[in-house]
C-alpha positions, 0 to 999 in steps of 0.5 A: 473079823469080818473078812479075815481070820487069824490065830496067834501062838506064844513064841516062848511056848513054841520054843519050849517045845523045840518048835521053830516058828519059821518052819510053820506055814498055812496050807499055802506054804508062802503064808507064814507066821508074823512075829511081834518083836515086842511080845514074841507072839506069832500070828497066822491068818488069811483074808479075802485078798489072800486066802492062803489055801483056805478051804470053804465047805458048808453043812446044814447050819454053817459056812466053814472057812478052814486052814491049818498051821503045819510044819514045813516038810521036804520030799527029800527027807527020809527021816524026821527028828522033830515032832510034827505040828498040825493045827487046824483052825476055822471060822464059820458063818452061821445060817440064819437063826443057827448057832455056831459049833466047835471042832477039835484037832486030830492026830497031831504032836501038838494038840489044842481045842480051839472054839470056832469064831462067829462072823456077824452079819445083818439080814433086813426085809424091806418093802416099798410101794413106788418104782423108785424104792423110796416109799417104805411101808410103815406100820401106819401105812395103809396098802391098797388091795391088788397094789404091787408090793416089792420086797427086798431081802438084803444082808450086810456083812457077808463076803459076796465073793464067797457066799450068796443068800437063797430065799427058800420060802416066803408066806403070809399069815393073819397073825404075828406067828409064822406057824399060825393059820391060815397060811398063804405061800408066795415062794415055795422051794425058792420059786414063785407059787405057780398058783399066784401069777402076781408073784415074781422072784428076782436074783435068788441065789445070785448075791447077798440080796434078792427081791420078790413082788406080789399083789396085795391081798387080805385073808377072807373074813379078815380086815386086819394086818397081813404078816409076811415071813421068809426063810433063807439060807447061806450058800458058798458061791462055788456051788450052784446056788440058784434054785434048781427047780424050774420056775415058771413065771410070767415077766411083765412090767410092774411097780415096785413096792415095800412094807415096813423094814426091819432087821432079823 
């Protein structure tokens, strides 16, 4: 689910393997399975209010939330007469445009292969042409040269207490394809293009949305449309997600703007 994850085990199958469900717990020993008395299913889970010892990590494509169902043990036990239970499970949030991967459980008396679930979220790019952010630029809107444009990159469905959004780069082309040329860079490595003093970047890597602004322009020899593209990634908030490169920007009062809004 959006802010929780759970695994349900079949109680009678646990009993067949001589496993006492009441002896199982998550990384946090106080988090134990909840039994449905009608179906005899045993459910283990965690959520944003109680992480139950969940470990959050990241790789190039995913933010991973991992926990383990394990057998209760005692430091005073010298021998153990029962098979041990050790079941890893996890949920992932994918970086933009990257699909989820799977994992397998290792070195356990109970072996299962569980496919990771995917947490869905929405990424929106929206631009406006007024200070109050009420006049969104539509496909029919004509934007004047040198007019200030303020662009918001906003997500919906992410847990802002755990992950943040970092805008790595934004650039403009005169064709719809982001790989077309000519290309004009606005944001490079999370920072405003130092060659364009009109570009300002705000709140990058601080939350689930960020902003940037620039003065409108057109490509030399072209009077057509300008296409704006941005590349972003998700970052666990426990890391220092603010771009480490020094960003030299001149801060000054400006009008806020926005092009047409669309989901990606």
